[in-house]
LODO-456026 format. One line per field, with one value per residue (C-alpha): y, z, x. Coordinates in steps of 0.001 Angstrom, whole numbers, always signed. Each point is the difference from the previous one (the first is absolute). Example, Ala and Ser with C-alpha at 12.3 -4.5 7.8 and 13.67 -1.06 7.14 Angstrom:
% LODO-456026
c2	-4500 / +3440
c3	+7800 / -660
c1	+12300 / +1370
END
This chain:
% LODO-456026
c2	+53366 / -742 / +1854 / -1922 / +1388 / -1089 / -3412 / -417 / +1131 / -2610 / -2627 / +473 / -132 / -3261 / -1471 / +1146 / -1725 / -3165 / +215 / +396 / -3045 / -1926 / +888 / -1031 / -3347 / -752 / -2046 / -2145 / -480 / -965 / -2768 / -1103 / -248 / -1690 / +2530 / -996 / -3612 / +1004 / +2381 / -2725 / -2028 / +2865 / +1065 / +2507 / +2860 / -870 / -425 / +3445 / +1578 / -1758 / +1170 / +3464 / +460 / -1253 / +2586 / +2720 / -641 / -57 / +3354 / +1516 / -1181 / +1531 / +3314 / +273 / -763 / +2592 / +2647 / -756 / -152 / +2966 / +2478 / -598 / +3749 / +218 / -2479 / +2003 / +3459 / -153 / +436 / -2001 / -1702 / -1002 / -1485 / -1861 / -1485 / -908 / -1471 / -2046 / -1463 / -694 / -1731 / -2050 / -1307 / -549 / -2084 / -1922 / -728 / -1299 / -2250 / -1320 / -867 / -1129 / -1068 / -1591 / -3701 / +128 / -3599 / -979 / +2280 / -1921 / -466 / +2803 / +2551 / -1311 / -96 / +1976 / +2450 / +1051 / +297 / +1939 / +2317 / +729 / +673 / +2352 / +1795 / +483 / +1076 / +2507 / +1391 / +437 / +1483 / +2541 / +1167 / +205 / +1986 / +2356 / +478 / +1003 / +2512 / +1388
c3	-75200 / -3704 / -2188 / -2250 / -3170 / +1135 / +984 / -3459 / -1682 / +1819 / -386 / -3767 / -9 / +1959 / -2216 / -3044 / +1231 / +536 / -3485 / -1557 / +1897 / -1012 / -3672 / +199 / +1479 / -2934 / -1818 / +3146 / +4 / -3676 / +807 / +3033 / -2048 / -2861 / -2484 / -2762 / +275 / -60 / -2932 / -1991 / +33 / -1499 / -3590 / -1120 / +111 / +3454 / +1360 / -1253 / +1424 / +3319 / +173 / -1238 / +2678 / +2652 / -1115 / -227 / +3562 / +1234 / -1681 / +1495 / +3469 / -427 / -1329 / +2729 / +2609 / -1371 / -28 / +3629 / +1049 / -1863 / -403 / +2658 / +494 / -3524 / +978 / +3111 / -1573 / +40 / -3738 / -1844 / -2096 / +3103 / +1632 / -3208 / -380 / +3688 / -138 / -3101 / +1577 / +3254 / -1909 / -1906 / +3231 / +1653 / -3006 / +160 / +3673 / -806 / -2743 / +2454 / +2584 / -2069 / -3439 / -82 / +983 / +2177 / +1107 / -3532 / -134 / -578 / +2769 / +2367 / -1919 / +1448 / +3556 / +2867 / +369 / -3653 / +70 / +3283 / -1313 / -3141 / +1971 / +2304 / -2957 / -1979 / +3106 / +834 / -3533 / +22 / +3509 / -818 / -2994 / +1971 / +2791 / -2543 / -1722 / +3307 / +643 / -3562
c1	+6889 / +21 / -2504 / -2375 / +1628 / +3454 / -1391 / -1567 / +3232 / +2091 / -2704 / +101 / +3801 / +28 / -2698 / +1964 / +3150 / -2039 / -1487 / +3444 / +1271 / -3121 / +570 / +3651 / -1059 / -2311 / +2683 / +364 / -3763 / +124 / +2455 / -1992 / -3174 / +1860 / -1307 / +2447 / -1124 / -3670 / +517 / +1778 / -3221 / -2021 / -365 / +2618 / -2509 / -1331 / +3533 / +961 / -3158 / +657 / +3623 / -917 / -2632 / +2406 / +2557 / -2638 / -1191 / +3597 / +605 / -3155 / +978 / +3451 / -1344 / -2651 / +2645 / +2415 / -2740 / -933 / +3661 / +1473 / -2873 / -2671 / -442 / -1414 / -2702 / -878 / -292 / -3803 / -484 / -2601 / +2679 / +1970 / -3113 / -918 / +3490 / +180 / -3508 / +834 / +3137 / -1850 / -2805 / +2612 / +1575 / -3386 / -1118 / +3283 / -662 / -3494 / +1399 / +2571 / -2646 / -2967 / +1188 / +3463 / +55 / +3126 / -362 / +1089 / +3067 / +3232 / +2562 / +902 / -2060 / -3259 / +1323 / -1469 / +2932 / -219 / -3798 / +55 / +2718 / -1964 / -3178 / +1893 / +1606 / -3216 / -1909 / +2755 / +97 / -3788 / -71 / +2717 / -2011 / -3242 / +1661 / +1554 / -3369 / -1560 / +2784 / +241
END
């Protein structure tokens, strides 16, 4: 039988791998959402803020994923800092899940991006990322 600490360790690693893949797919999402076209219609400042935030979020997703994937034991060491970092990342993904469900108007997404498989995959991913963090917080 697998111990809860080992379960949390592998849960974080799997979630980390998913977060890395999700971050690497951000450029595909940008094309699917026609971000360049949308940004071209904005003022120069707003377009740069828009693109900058998109890149910033992509970077955060990648860094969070790498931390979960490569150093999950540091998040499970029981220290206050580890619990705060793990809690922050878990809150980030939980908020992203809530935005996905309650805020984004997916019925208006262009082409394949608004389709059921993409929406279901994103819901599964964000739920998994949040659940891995919650489980790890309980164990830590």
